C-alpha positions as CSV (number, residue, x, y, z in Angstrom):
1,M,0.0,0.0,0.0
2,Q,1.3,3.4,-0.9
3,S,1.6,5.9,2.0
4,D,-0.6,8.4,0.1
5,A,-3.3,5.9,-0.8
6,V,-5.4,7.1,2.2
7,A,-5.6,10.3,4.1
8,E,-6.3,11.0,7.7
9,G,-10.0,10.7,8.4
10,D,-10.8,8.5,5.4
11,K,-13.0,5.5,5.9
12,V,-11.7,2.4,4.1
13,L,-13.3,-0.8,2.8
14,I,-10.9,-3.7,2.7
15,F,-11.9,-6.2,0.1
16,D,-10.1,-9.6,0.0
17,D,-10.8,-12.8,-2.0
18,L,-10.5,-15.1,1.0
19,I,-10.5,-14.9,4.8
20,A,-8.7,-17.8,6.4
21,T,-6.8,-16.9,9.6
22,G,-7.4,-13.1,9.2
23,G,-3.8,-12.2,9.1
24,T,-3.8,-10.3,5.8
25,V,-6.9,-8.2,6.7
26,L,-5.6,-7.4,10.2
27,A,-2.2,-6.4,8.8
28,A,-3.9,-4.2,6.2
29,S,-6.1,-2.6,8.9
30,T,-3.1,-1.8,11.0
31,I,-1.5,0.0,8.1
32,V,-4.7,1.9,7.4
33,K,-4.9,3.0,11.0
34,E,-1.3,4.0,11.1
35,L,-2.0,6.4,8.2
36,G,-4.8,8.0,10.2
37,A,-7.8,6.4,8.4
38,S,-10.3,3.9,9.7
39,V,-11.6,0.6,8.4
40,A,-15.3,0.8,7.9
41,E,-15.8,-2.9,7.1
42,V,-14.3,-5.9,5.4
43,A,-15.8,-7.7,2.4
44,T,-14.7,-11.0,1.1
45,L,-15.8,-13.5,-1.5
46,I,-15.0,-16.6,0.6
47,N,-14.8,-17.1,4.4
48,L,-13.4,-20.2,6.1
49,P,-15.0,-19.7,9.5
50,D,-13.4,-22.9,11.0
51,L,-10.0,-21.1,10.9
52,Q,-11.4,-18.2,13.1
53,G,-10.1,-15.4,10.9
54,S,-13.5,-13.6,10.6
55,R,-14.0,-13.9,14.3
56,K,-10.6,-12.2,15.0
57,I,-11.5,-9.4,12.6
58,Q,-14.8,-8.8,14.2
59,E,-13.2,-8.9,17.7
60,A,-11.0,-6.0,16.4
61,G,-14.2,-4.1,15.9
62,I,-14.5,-4.4,12.1
63,P,-17.7,-5.8,10.5
64,V,-17.1,-8.7,8.1
65,Y,-19.3,-9.5,5.1
66,S,-18.8,-12.6,3.0
67,L,-20.4,-13.9,-0.2
68,M,-19.8,-17.6,0.7
69,S,-18.7,-19.6,3.7
70,Y,-17.2,-23.0,3.7
71,E,-17.2,-24.9,7.0
72,G,-15.7,-28.2,7.9
73,L,-12.7,-28.0,5.6
């Protein structure tokens, strides 16, 4: 992410193809916050809820929306 991609006070949507452990989204949200913006929500195509990533993101105070969830993998 470029340092001038967001500005202080911006609200950001993080869109990812897959949430597994949540590490990528949480790292991205840390960078966004360091730049003075906030993460409004996370959207993803696929969620793997058994790996607890979406739970970790929600516990960080970020709403998560997924198109599909695959459990029991």
